[in-house]
N, C-alpha and C positions, 0 to 999 in steps of 0.2 A: 757476180764475182764475189767470192768469199775473201776473207781477210788474208789468207795465205797467198792466194793468187795476186791480190792487190799488192802485198808486200814484195812479191817476186817482180812484178812489173815496176813498182816504184824504185826498187833497188837497181834494176836494169837501167831505168831512166836517169837516176842519179849518177850511175857509172858513166853513162853516155855524156852527161853534162860535165863531169870532171874531165873526161877525155877531150871534150870540145874546148874547155877552158885551157887545158894544157897545150892545145894546138891552135888556139884562136888566131895567132898571127898567120896561120896558113890560109885562113878564110878571107875572101875579098871584103873590103869595107863597104863597097856599094853593091846594090842589088845587081844580079846578073841576068835579070829578066826585065821585060818591058812592062810599063804600068798596065795592069789588068790581066796579065798572064796567069798569075796565081789564082785570081778569082775565076778565070775561065776554066781552070782545071778542077775546080771544086764543084760538087753537085749543087744544083739549085735548091734542093730540099735535103734535109737530113735523112739518114736511112730509117726505115720503119722499125728495124730491129738493130740492137747493138752489134757492133763489129768487134772482132778479136783485137786486142791491144796491139798485136803484131801488125795487123793491117793499118791501124790508126798511126802507129809509129812509122811504118813504111811510107804512108802518105805524107807525114810530117817531113821526113828526110828527103823525099823525092819531089814534093810540091812546095811546101812552105819554106823549108830551109834555104833553097836556092834563091828565093825571092827576097 
């Protein structure tokens, strides 16, 4: 990843964080999943090759954030 691409992804993530903080009261305080559910959705080993940031962020919002 070159610096231009890194900046693009970093700016997008900071924008997401600002939106999250602006609406934080809309999110539940407690986890909405049972213990172990997040870990069960994650692969046992890391990928052999890097994944696109869009894929990583999609995993974050669909797997990690609800937990």
